[in-house]
C-alpha positions in Angstrom: 0.0 0.0 0.0 1.3 3.5 -0.9 1.0 6.3 1.6 1.5 9.9 0.5 3.7 11.2 3.3 3.3 14.8 2.3 -0.4 14.7 2.6 -0.2 12.7 5.8 2.2 15.3 7.3 -0.1 18.1 6.2 -3.1 16.4 7.8 -1.2 15.8 11.0 0.0 19.5 11.2 -3.5 20.7 10.5 -4.9 18.5 13.2 -2.3 19.7 15.7 -3.0 23.3 14.8 -6.8 22.8 15.2 -6.3 21.2 18.7 -4.1 24.2 19.8 -6.8 26.6 18.6 -9.5 24.7 20.5 -7.2 24.6 23.6 -6.4 28.2 23.3 -10.0 29.2 22.9 -11.1 27.3 26.0 -8.2 28.7 28.0 -9.3 32.2 27.0 -12.8 31.6 27.9 -11.8 30.2 31.3 -9.8 33.4 32.0 -6.3 31.9 32.1 -4.5 34.9 30.7 -4.1 34.2 27.1 -3.5 31.2 24.8 -0.5 30.0 26.8 -2.3 29.9 30.1 0.0 32.3 32.0 0.3 35.9 32.7 -2.0 38.5 34.3 -3.9 41.6 33.3 -1.8 44.6 34.3 -3.1 46.8 37.1 -3.9 50.5 36.4 -0.7 51.6 38.2 1.4 49.2 36.1 0.0 50.6 32.9 0.6 54.2 34.2 4.3 53.4 34.7 4.6 52.5 31.1 2.3 55.2 29.6 4.9 57.8 29.5 4.8 58.9 25.8 4.9 62.5 25.0 3.1 63.4 21.8 4.1 66.0 19.2 1.2 68.2 20.3 2.4 68.1 23.9 -0.1 65.5 25.2 1.5 63.4 27.9 4.2 65.9 28.8 4.7 65.6 32.5 4.9 68.5 35.1 8.3 70.0 35.6 10.6 72.4 33.8 14.2 72.6 32.8 16.7 75.3 31.8 19.9 75.4 29.7 22.2 76.0 32.6 20.7 73.2 34.8 20.8 71.0 31.7 24.5 71.5 31.2 25.1 70.3 34.7 22.9 67.2 34.3 24.5 66.5 30.9 28.0 66.8 32.3 27.3 64.2 35.0 25.0 61.7 33.1 25.5 62.2 29.3 28.9 63.5 28.5 30.8 60.3 28.9 29.0 58.9 25.8 27.9 62.0 23.9 31.1 64.1 24.4 31.9 67.4 25.9 30.6 69.2 22.8 27.6 66.8 22.1 29.7 65.4 19.1 29.3 61.8 20.2 32.0 59.3 21.2 32.7 56.7 18.6 34.6 54.4 21.0 31.4 53.8 22.9 29.1 54.0 19.9 27.2 57.1 21.0 25.8 59.3 18.4 26.3 63.0 18.0 23.4 65.1 19.2 24.0 68.4 17.3 25.3 69.4 13.9 24.5 68.1 10.5 21.9 70.7 9.5 21.3 70.5 5.7 23.4 67.2 5.4 20.5 64.8 5.0 20.4 65.1 1.2 24.2 65.0 0.8 26.6 62.1 0.3 27.5 62.2 4.0 24.2 62.7 6.0 24.6 63.3 9.7 21.4 62.3 11.6 21.3 64.3 14.8 18.7 65.8 17.1 19.4 69.0 15.3 19.3 67.8 11.7 16.9 64.9 11.8 14.4 64.7 14.6 11.0 66.4 13.7 9.6 67.2 17.2 11.1 68.3 20.6 8.7 65.9 22.2 10.3 63.0 20.5 13.7 64.2 22.0 12.0 64.4 25.4 10.3 61.0 25.0 13.5 59.2 23.9 15.7 60.7 26.6 13.1 59.8 29.3 12.8 56.2 28.1 16.3 55.3 27.0 18.9 57.5 28.6 21.3 57.3 30.2 22.4 54.2 28.4 23.7 52.5 31.6 20.4 53.3 33.5 17.6 53.9 31.1 14.5 55.6 32.5 16.3 56.8 35.6 16.2 60.5 34.9 13.6 62.5 36.7 11.2 64.6 34.6 13.0 67.7 35.7 16.4 66.2 34.7 14.9 65.3 31.3 13.5 68.8 30.7 17.0 70.2 31.7 18.9 67.9 29.4 16.6 68.6 26.4 16.8 72.3 27.0 20.5 72.0 27.0 20.7 70.0 23.8 18.2 72.3 22.0 20.1 75.3 23.3 23.4 74.0 22.0 21.8 73.3 18.6 20.5 76.8 18.4 16.9 75.5 18.3 15.8 76.9 21.7 16.9 80.2 23.2 19.3 79.5 26.0 17.3 81.7 28.3 14.0 79.8 27.7 12.6 77.6 30.4 11.4 74.4 28.8 8.2 72.8 30.3 5.0 71.0 29.4 3.3 74.0 28.0 6.0 75.1 25.5 7.6 71.8 24.5 5.2 71.3 21.6 5.9 74.8 20.3 9.6 74.3 19.7 10.3 74.5 16.0 12.7 71.7 15.0 14.8 72.4 11.8 13.6 69.1 10.2 9.9 69.3 11.2 8.8 69.2 7.5 11.4 66.6 6.5 9.0 63.6 6.8 6.3 62.3 4.5 2.9 62.0 6.1 1.5 58.5 6.4 -1.5 58.1 4.1 -3.1 55.3 6.1 -6.6 56.4 7.4 -6.0 55.1 10.9 -2.8 57.0 11.4 -2.9 60.5 12.9 -0.4 62.8 11.2 0.9 65.8 13.2 1.1 69.1 11.3 
């Protein structure tokens, strides 16, 4: 008798997949935390700890404020080892330059920095808050983040060095490359102007 092993294998795989779906569906209906039967629904305070995004229109910006001078001190202690004394980046540790490069994106040697590439000051704030410093991401207070962002933007001549950066003016900072991106045409995507 001849057995088609390809069809037998397909049939076996389909049967196994169907069994997994039935098991997963019953686990979900029994409230076991998903198809694998583990995990819990996060509590409101756990969600709040992760819900720290700052949008281009300023939504989500936390209370606090920062200045260029205070930011220089925070930068010196927590950022300079990787990003350099002049925000030029330190190639030995793989840290990017933060300023410079305006007008270079369409050249043979583009330099993507906060100054030349990033479209919104809120993006800078959000990234610094989540990911910096590299050795202790998320450890900066909101005030330290405002200070560092004010310092970076001041050094890049984007923000006047006498301006106090805070939740009410973060969205109004005009970044040099704010018009350098193409709007996403999908109907479910909100495009900031």
